[in-house]
N, C-alpha and C positions, 0 to 999 in steps of 0.2 A: 421521402425515403421511408420505407416501412420499418417497423420496430426491429425486425431481425437484422436488416442492414445497419440500422442505427447501433444496435448492440454489437454487431461485428466491428463496426468502426471504433467504438469505445474500447473494445478488447484489443484491437489492432494498435490503437494509440497507446494503450497501456503497455503492450509488449514492446513497442518501439521505445517508450520511455525507459522501461527496464533495461533494454539493450544499450541505449545511448547514454543514459545517466547512471542508473543504479549499478549496472555491470560495467559499462564503459569507463566510469570514473572509480569503480571498485568501492562504491559507498557501502555495499553489502558484499563482503568477500565470499559469502556462502550462496549468493543468488545465481551465479553463473552455472554451477553444476545442475541446479534444479531447472533452470531455464533450458539448458542444452538437453537435459534428459527428459524434458517435457513432463515434469512431476509437479507442476504448478496447475492447480485448478482455477480457472477464471470464471467467475460467476457475474454476469451482467445483471444488474438490478434496476428495475424501473420504479422501485418504491420511493416514496417521498414522505411517508408518515413514519414517525419513530416506532410506534407500536407494531406496525406491520413489518417494518425493516428488522426489528428485533426478533420477531418470529422467524423471518427468513434467515437471520444470522444464526439462530440455534439450529435450523434445518441444515445450514451449511456446515456447522460444527459436527452434526451427526453424520452428514455425508462424508466429511473428511475422516471421521472416526471409523467408518466402515469401508474406506478405500485406502488400504495400506500402501498401494502403489503410488499414491499421491503424497507429497511431502508438505504441501502448504496450499492455502486457498486465498485468492484475492477476490473480495466482493467489491465490484466497481459500480458506483452509482451513476447511472446515465443522466438523470435529471435532478435527483434529490440531494439534499444536504450540501448545497452550494454555499450556504451561509456557514462560515467557519464556526461561529458560536453554537449554532444548532447541531452541526456535525460533532462538536466536542461533547454535547449532551448525548448524542448517539453513542459515542465512544465510552462515556462514563456508564451509561445503562448497559451496554454490551459487556463491559468488564464486570459489572454486578451480576449479569446473567451467567457469565462463565462460572461464577461461584455458586449461585443458587441452582444451576442446572447440573452441577457435579463435574464441570469441566476444569475446575481449578487444579493446576498441576498437570493437566493434560494439554491445554492450549493456552497461548497468550496472544495478545493483540499488539499489532503495530499499526500506526495510523499515518496516512498520507492524505494531503488535501491541496487543491490548487492555491489556497490562500493560507497555507500553514505558516504560523508565526510563533516562534518560541517566545515564551513569557519574558518580557523585559527587552525584547529585540525590536528594532525598527522593522516595519513591514517589508521594506525593500532590502534589508540586510541579506547578503548572499548566503549566510548560514541557514536561513529558512528553506533554501532550495534543497537541502539534504532530505527534507520531508515533503517537498512539493511534487505533486503528481498531476497529470492532465485532468483527472477526475477524482472526486472524493472516493476513497477506498478504505476498507478494513482488511488487514492482513492477518489471517489466522495462521498461527505458527505452532507446530508440535513442540511442546516443551522438551520432551526427551531428545528429539533430534537437535534442538538448539543447544541443550546441555552437552551433547556429544561433540558437536563441532566446536563449541567454545572451549572444551577441555583440551583440544589439540591445537587451537589457534593461539599463537604467541601474543600475549597482552591484549585480549579482546576488549578490555575496558577502555583502551585508547582509540577504538574505532570511531566513536562519535567526535572526539576531539580532532582526530586526523581528517575526518570528513569536513568538518567546519573549516579547518585550515585550507584544504583543497578548494572548497566552495568559495572562500574569500579570495584565493588566488585566481580562480576562474572569473569571479565577479558576477553580479546580478544580471548584467546584460547578456552574458553567455547563456545563462539558464532561461531567461525570458525569450531569447531568440530560438533556443532549442525547443522549448515548449510550444512556441508559436508555429515553428516548422512542423512539429508533430500534429498540431491541430489542423494546420493547412493540408497536410498530407492525408489525414484521416478525418475529414469533416463529418460531424455527427448529423447535421441536417442539410 
């Protein structure tokens, strides 16, 4: 499979995950509008090295900054950052770069990873699936837009807690099967 087909499969798998889990279970009550309106920019990354990935991350911040028609960006890593600890290093450096490059208060990051595990939780705990995606990704969010939607959403601070309750009701097996189906439907190689 050539790199374009591989990138297309990764993006298609990510879109399916958004539709089935994030929107389907309402883990992010703000995602559906952007998904339906096609205001999400999907960037497939082949980077595997932190320094190069950080350069690409800042390029994506600049891209989003100059494209007002887009609400958010998902950088999806095709091959890189499969190791969760290494991925967390990327997230930390990317957050530092937001500050040093003048994007603090403009953008914020959300992180999703196939091996996402909340601190203190067992790896197989269903709550981890609120942040598990088919591929490692960085989600660049416009802070002004987030503040706007949070101001009109009733009790937004309860969203993570409600997501964990729902994830526990669904159970780990549900999420494992859903992610396996997505990977089978959109094989990368």
